[in-house]
N, C-alpha and C positions, 0 to 999 in steps of 0.2 A: 375381567380381572381387575381387582382393586389396585390402583396405581400407588396407593398410600401404604405399600408394604413396608413394614418395619421389622427388621431382623434384630432380635436382641441377643447380645453376646455378653457373657460375663466380662467384667472389666479386667483387663490384663495390661501389664506394662510391656514395653518394647523388649525387655530382656526375657520375658517368658512367653511372648507371642512369636513362636517360630514360623518359619516359612511354610511348614506343613499345615499349621493351624490357619495361616492366612489363606492358603490354597483351599482348605476344607471350607472355610467361611465363604470364599468366592464361589465355590461349587454350589453351596447351599443357596446363596443369593441368586446365582444364575438359574438354578432349577426353579426357584419360586417365581422369578420374573418372567423368564422365557418359557416356562413349563416344558422344559426338555433338559436332558443331561448333556454334558460336554466333556471331552477329554482335555487333559492339561495342555496339550500342544495344539489343539484345534483353534482356528481363528474365530473368535466369537462374533466379529462383525459379519463374516461370510456365512456363518451357521444360521443366523437370523438377520434378515435385512430390515427389520422393523426399527426405524429411527426413534420412535417413541419409547420402545423398550430399551434401546441403547441409552437413552437419556435417563430412564428410571434406574438402570443398572449403574450408571456413572454416579447418580445421586446417592444410591444405596452404598456404593463403595466409599464415597466421601463421608457419609454418616457413620459407617461401620468403623473405619480406620482413622478418621479425622485427618485425612490428607486430601489435598486438592490437586487434581491432575489436569493438565491442559489437554485439549483435543489432539494436539501433536503427540503427546505422551500416550494417549489411548491408541492412536493410529500406528505408533511404532512398537506397541506392546500389546498385540491383539490376541495373545493366548493367556489363559489363566496363569500359566507357569511364569511367563514374562511379567504379567501384571503383578503377581504376588511378589516377585523379586523387586520390582520398582516400589511397591508399597512399603516393603521392608526397609528399603534404603531411605525412603522419605520420612518414615516414622522417627520421632525423636525419643530418646530415652525418657521414660517416665510418662509418656503419653498413654492415654487409655482409650479403649474403643467403647462405643456405646451399644 
């Protein structure tokens, strides 16, 4: 699997990038990187124990949403639902995704 996965998203501002869009984008990234689906409330660390894929996922999240999350934030927000909420809170008005 190519670790240089790039997920292109149309540029959106914080005001029109809702929590459902963030979750949908996280699901797409997860499926591409881990090659499996996940429910909103499932623990993505436990679903796949591959640390290389976890790093690729974290990097993709950073690139997609232009937010940097600490390891502690990932460890305490291990479902896509919680992660989407955290990302939404960290995004600044006017920020765009890549």
